[in-house]
C-alpha positions in Angstrom: -35.0 -182.0 18.4 -37.7 -179.5 19.2 -38.6 -177.7 15.8 -41.7 -175.9 17.1 -41.3 -173.6 20.1 -44.3 -173.4 22.7 -46.7 -170.5 22.9 -45.4 -169.7 26.2 -41.8 -169.3 24.8 -43.2 -167.2 22.1 -45.1 -164.9 24.4 -42.0 -164.6 26.5 -40.0 -163.8 23.5 -42.4 -160.9 22.7 -42.0 -159.7 26.3 -38.2 -159.6 26.0 -38.2 -157.7 22.6 -40.6 -155.2 24.3 -38.1 -154.4 26.9 -36.0 -152.6 24.1 -36.6 -149.4 21.9 -38.2 -150.4 18.5 -35.1 -149.5 16.5 -32.7 -151.4 19.0 -34.6 -154.9 19.1 -31.3 -156.6 18.2 -30.2 -155.8 21.9 -32.7 -158.7 22.9 -30.6 -161.4 21.2 -28.7 -162.6 24.5 -31.6 -163.1 26.7 -33.7 -164.7 23.6 -30.7 -167.1 23.4 -31.0 -168.0 26.9 -34.9 -168.4 26.3 -34.6 -171.2 23.6 -31.9 -172.9 25.8 -34.5 -173.0 28.6 -36.9 -174.9 26.3 -34.2 -177.4 24.6 -31.5 -177.3 27.0 -29.0 -175.9 24.3 -29.0 -173.5 21.5 -30.1 -175.8 18.6 -30.2 -174.9 14.8 -33.9 -174.6 15.4 -33.2 -172.1 18.3 -30.8 -170.0 16.0 -33.7 -169.9 13.4 -36.4 -169.0 16.0 -34.2 -165.9 17.1 -33.3 -164.9 13.7 -37.0 -164.8 12.7 -38.3 -162.7 15.7 -35.5 -160.3 15.3 -35.3 -159.9 11.6 -31.7 -161.1 11.5 -30.0 -163.8 9.6 -28.8 -167.1 11.0 -25.2 -166.2 10.4 -25.5 -163.2 12.9 -27.1 -165.4 15.6 -25.0 -168.0 15.2 -21.8 -165.6 15.6 -23.1 -164.6 19.0 -24.1 -167.9 20.3 -20.8 -169.4 19.6 -18.8 -166.5 21.2 -20.3 -167.1 24.7 -19.6 -170.4 26.5 -22.9 -170.1 28.3 -24.8 -170.8 25.3 -24.4 -174.8 24.6 -24.4 -176.1 21.4 -25.0 -179.8 22.0 -27.6 -181.0 24.4 -26.3 -180.6 28.1 -27.3 -182.5 31.4 -29.8 -181.1 34.1 -26.8 -179.9 36.0 -23.5 -178.1 34.6 -20.5 -178.7 36.9 -17.8 -176.5 36.3 -14.6 -176.7 38.0 -12.2 -173.8 37.9 -8.5 -174.8 36.7 -7.1 -171.5 36.4 -4.1 -170.2 38.1 -5.1 -169.5 41.6 -7.5 -172.5 41.9 -5.0 -174.7 40.0 -2.4 -174.1 42.8 -5.0 -174.7 45.4 -6.0 -178.0 43.9 -8.6 -177.4 41.4 -6.9 -179.6 38.7 -6.9 -182.3 41.1 -10.7 -181.6 41.6 -11.4 -181.8 37.9 -9.3 -185.1 37.4 -11.1 -186.7 40.2 -14.4 -185.7 39.0 -13.7 -186.7 35.1 -12.6 -190.1 36.4 -15.6 -190.7 38.8 -18.1 -189.7 36.2 -16.4 -191.4 33.2 -16.6 -188.2 31.3 -14.2 -185.3 29.9 -14.5 -181.8 29.3 -18.0 -180.8 27.9 -19.4 -184.3 28.1 -22.5 -185.5 29.8 -23.0 -188.6 31.8 -25.0 -191.4 30.2 -28.0 -190.8 32.3 -28.1 -187.3 31.3 -27.8 -185.7 34.6 -24.4 -184.2 34.6 -22.3 -182.3 32.2 -18.5 -181.7 33.4 -16.5 -178.8 32.2 -13.5 -177.1 33.4 -13.4 -173.2 33.5 -10.7 -170.8 33.0 -11.9 -168.5 35.7 -15.3 -168.4 37.9 -14.3 -165.0 39.5 -13.9 -166.2 43.3 -10.1 -166.6 43.8 -10.5 -165.7 47.4 -12.7 -169.0 47.8 -10.7 -171.4 45.7 -10.6 -173.8 44.9 -14.2 -173.4 43.6 -16.7 -175.3 41.4 -20.2 -174.1 40.3 -23.5 -176.1 39.6 -25.6 -174.2 37.1 -23.5 -171.2 38.0 -24.2 -171.4 41.9 -21.0 -171.7 43.7 -19.3 -174.3 46.0 -16.4 -172.7 47.7 -13.3 -174.3 49.0 -14.0 -177.9 47.7 -11.5 -180.6 47.5 -11.7 -184.0 45.3 -13.9 -185.9 48.1 -16.5 -183.0 48.7 -16.8 -182.5 44.9 -17.4 -186.2 44.5 -20.1 -186.0 47.1 -22.0 -183.1 45.3 -22.3 -185.0 42.0 -23.2 -188.2 43.8 -26.1 -186.2 45.6 -27.2 -184.8 42.5 -27.4 -188.1 40.5 -29.5 -189.5 43.2 -32.0 -186.7 42.9 -30.9 -184.5 45.6 -30.4 -180.9 45.7 -27.3 -180.0 47.8 -27.2 -176.3 49.0 -24.5 -174.0 47.5 -22.1 -172.1 49.6 -23.5 -168.9 48.4 -26.6 -168.1 46.7 -29.9 -169.5 46.3 -31.0 -173.1 46.2 -30.1 -175.2 43.1 -32.3 -175.5 40.0 -31.8 -177.4 36.7 -30.1 -175.8 33.9 -33.2 -175.0 32.1 -34.8 -173.2 34.9 -31.4 -171.3 35.4 -31.6 -170.3 32.0 -35.2 -168.7 32.4 -33.7 -166.7 35.0 -30.8 -165.6 32.6 -33.6 -164.7 30.1 -34.8 -162.1 32.7 -37.8 -163.9 34.3 -37.9 -164.4 38.1 -37.4 -167.7 40.1 -40.9 -168.7 40.8 -39.9 -171.4 43.4 -41.3 -170.7 46.8 -38.7 -169.0 49.0 -36.0 -169.7 46.6 -34.6 -166.2 46.6 -34.3 -166.3 50.4 -31.7 -169.1 50.5 -28.0 -168.6 50.8 -26.0 -165.7 51.9 -22.6 -163.8 51.6 -19.3 -165.5 52.1 -16.9 -164.5 54.9 -13.9 -163.4 52.5 -16.8 -161.2 50.8 -17.6 -159.5 54.3 -14.0 -159.0 55.3 -13.7 -155.6 53.7 -16.8 -154.4 55.4 -15.8 -155.8 58.7 -12.5 -154.0 58.6 -14.2 -150.6 57.5 -16.4 -151.0 60.4 -13.5 -151.8 62.6 -11.5 -148.8 61.7 -14.3 -146.3 61.2 -13.7 -146.1 57.4 -16.7 -144.8 55.4 -17.6 -142.7 52.6 -17.8 -138.9 53.7 -21.6 -138.0 53.9 -22.8 -141.5 53.3 -26.2 -142.5 54.8 -27.1 -146.1 54.5 -30.7 -145.2 55.1 -30.9 -142.7 52.4 -33.9 -144.0 50.2 -33.7 -144.5 46.8 -35.6 -142.1 44.7 -37.8 -142.9 41.8 -36.9 -141.8 38.4 -39.6 -139.2 38.4 -38.2 -137.7 41.6 -34.7 -137.9 40.2 -35.7 -136.1 37.1 -37.5 -133.3 39.1 -34.4 -132.8 41.3 -32.3 -132.6 38.2 -34.5 -129.8 36.8 -34.4 -127.9 39.9 -30.6 -128.1 40.2 -30.4 -126.8 36.5 -32.7 -124.1 37.1 -30.8 -123.1 40.1 -27.5 -123.1 38.2 -28.9 -120.9 35.3 -30.2 -118.4 38.0 -26.8 -118.1 39.5 -25.1 -117.4 36.2 -24.1 -113.6 36.3 -26.1 -111.4 33.8 -24.3 -110.6 30.5 -22.5 -107.2 30.8 -24.2 -104.2 28.7 -22.5 -102.5 25.9 -21.2 -98.9 26.9 -23.4 -96.1 25.7 -20.6 -93.7 25.4 -19.5 -93.0 22.0 -16.3 -94.6 20.5 -14.2 -92.7 18.3 -13.4 -94.2 15.0 -10.0 -94.4 13.0 -11.0 -91.3 11.2 -11.9 -89.3 14.3 -15.7 -89.7 13.8 -17.9 -91.0 16.5 -18.4 -95.0 16.0 -22.1 -96.5 16.3 -23.3 -96.3 19.8 -23.1 -99.6 21.6 -19.9 -100.8 19.6 -17.4 -101.6 22.3 -13.8 -100.8 21.8 -11.7 -103.7 20.5 -9.5 -105.4 23.2 -5.9 -104.3 23.3 -3.4 -106.9 22.7 -1.8 -108.4 25.7 1.8 -106.9 26.4 4.6 -109.3 26.5 5.6 -110.2 30.0 8.9 -111.6 31.2 9.1 -115.4 31.9 8.0 -116.5 35.4 11.4 -117.8 36.2 14.9 -118.0 34.6 16.1 -120.8 32.5 19.5 -121.2 34.2 21.4 -120.1 31.2 24.3 -117.7 31.2 22.9 -115.8 28.2 19.7 -114.1 27.3 16.7 -116.1 26.9 15.6 -116.6 23.0 12.8 -118.4 21.6 13.5 -122.0 20.5 13.7 -122.5 17.0 10.7 -125.1 17.2 8.6 -121.9 17.4 9.9 -121.0 13.6 9.1 -122.3 10.4 11.5 -125.2 9.0 12.9 -122.8 6.5 13.8 -120.3 8.8 15.4 -122.8 11.4 17.4 -124.4 8.4 18.6 -120.7 7.4 19.6 -119.7 10.9 21.5 -123.0 11.4 23.5 -122.7 8.1 23.9 -118.9 8.6 24.7 -118.9 12.4 26.2 -115.3 12.4 22.8 -113.6 12.1 21.7 -111.2 14.7 19.4 -113.9 16.3 21.9 -116.5 16.7 22.8 -117.3 20.5 25.2 -119.9 21.6 22.5 -121.4 23.8 19.8 -121.3 21.3 18.8 -125.0 20.5 19.6 -126.3 17.0 22.2 -123.6 16.4 26.1 -123.9 16.7 28.1 -120.6 16.4 31.7 -121.2 15.1 34.4 -119.3 16.5 37.8 -117.7 15.1 40.0 -119.7 17.4 39.9 -117.2 20.1 36.7 -118.4 21.4 35.0 -115.4 20.1 32.0 -115.6 17.5 32.7 -113.6 14.2 31.1 -110.4 13.8 27.8 -110.1 11.8 28.5 -110.2 7.9 31.9 -111.8 7.9 30.4 -115.0 6.6 28.7 -113.3 3.8 31.7 -111.3 2.9 33.8 -114.4 2.7 31.3 -116.2 0.7 31.4 -113.2 -1.9 35.0 -113.1 -2.1 35.2 -116.9 -2.9 32.6 -116.6 -5.7 34.6 -113.7 -7.3 37.8 -115.7 -7.2 36.4 -118.8 -8.8 34.4 -117.9 -11.9 32.1 -120.8 -12.7 32.9 -122.8 -15.9 31.5 -122.1 -19.1 29.1 -124.4 -21.1 31.4 -125.2 -23.9 35.0 -125.8 -22.5 36.5 -126.4 -19.3 37.5 -123.9 -16.7 41.0 -122.4 -17.6 40.9 -123.1 -21.5 40.7 -119.8 -23.2 40.0 -119.4 -27.0 42.4 -116.7 -27.5 45.4 -118.3 -26.2 44.8 -121.4 -28.5 44.3 -119.2 -31.5 47.7 -117.3 -30.7 49.7 -120.5 -30.5 48.5 -121.9 -33.9 49.2 -118.5 -35.4 52.8 -118.4 -34.1 53.5 -122.1 -34.9 52.3 -121.4 -38.6 54.4 -118.2 -39.0 57.4 -120.4 -37.8 56.9 -122.9 -40.1 57.0 -120.4 -43.3 60.0 -118.4 -42.1 62.5 -121.1 -41.7 61.1 -124.1 -43.2 60.6 -125.9 -39.9 58.5 -129.1 -39.9 55.4 -129.7 -37.8 57.5 -131.1 -34.9 59.4 -127.9 -34.8 56.3 -125.8 -34.9 54.9 -127.7 -31.9 58.0 -127.3 -30.1 58.1 -123.5 -30.7 54.5 -123.2 -29.6 55.3 -125.2 -26.5 58.2 -122.8 -25.8 56.2 -119.7 -26.5 
């Protein structure tokens, strides 16, 4: 395991960090992880430590990022990473069969490397090329429409030292060389970027647009791309033109305005705007009764009171949240009837006192006791007779 990175790697690390603002250097972490992978072939513990030191982070922060993305390998990887898509579309078209055949042919499973260190095999959930399925990539370059036999032919050529040409993209390079490019550095091989070309499914939409004359209005493919300085200048001119086109603010009236006491208000003070007059609604609601404001515009207390007291002057049968009772003939009671009935009920039913239940009057009880005692003294009647007399009274 490499523990000390080369001077070239450290120089490239400084170049990567310099691409970002001084207070945003943490944004350089992703390309730096590719950079250490380019030297070691994977992101080792030493690589995590290196990234943490140059960015001023702790190793846990770097490790969290390195373990999140599958492009960062956490153990030694072969020169060529062969990825086979086994997701739905490619699987239906034979992707799983391609993967199973390669696994048996190479004698390795997912994320395992051949004994000679040439090929690491993996199955991928999606390689974003459904219209070319089934697909596989070698160091992220596409081989489209593969089957079991063509996939075996590609890996055999790689193990023999050859470089089969991808269906789309530049010529193949090793995983370490690809990591340098992912870190943001150009492919230095002679003529490498001139290889490859777009696939037919990619060009299908363009061909249909040309065939049917479909294009973006006013689009000129020959329009040159402006530099940043030219774009900034054009933006500044457009802003100045917009500012010039704005109408000048209206000047305050010089005529004196009478104040509330009849005196003249200070010159230049504009008369306050009058409140807008209420207007009729644009269209009728379709109800047979007059339109009223929905109770949702009122406070909950007012809405509750109107619901319990529906004969108020504002209650209307169509008003949401209210229910107007009728007197049996289908007509609503006159305003005030409910309040009168409530007052009459309260007067006819006095509330009970705090000392005794309602109906028990102290005067009646005292009278019964007096009469019972008087009857006993007059004719010698016993208590039983007195009670009977009291009951009769």
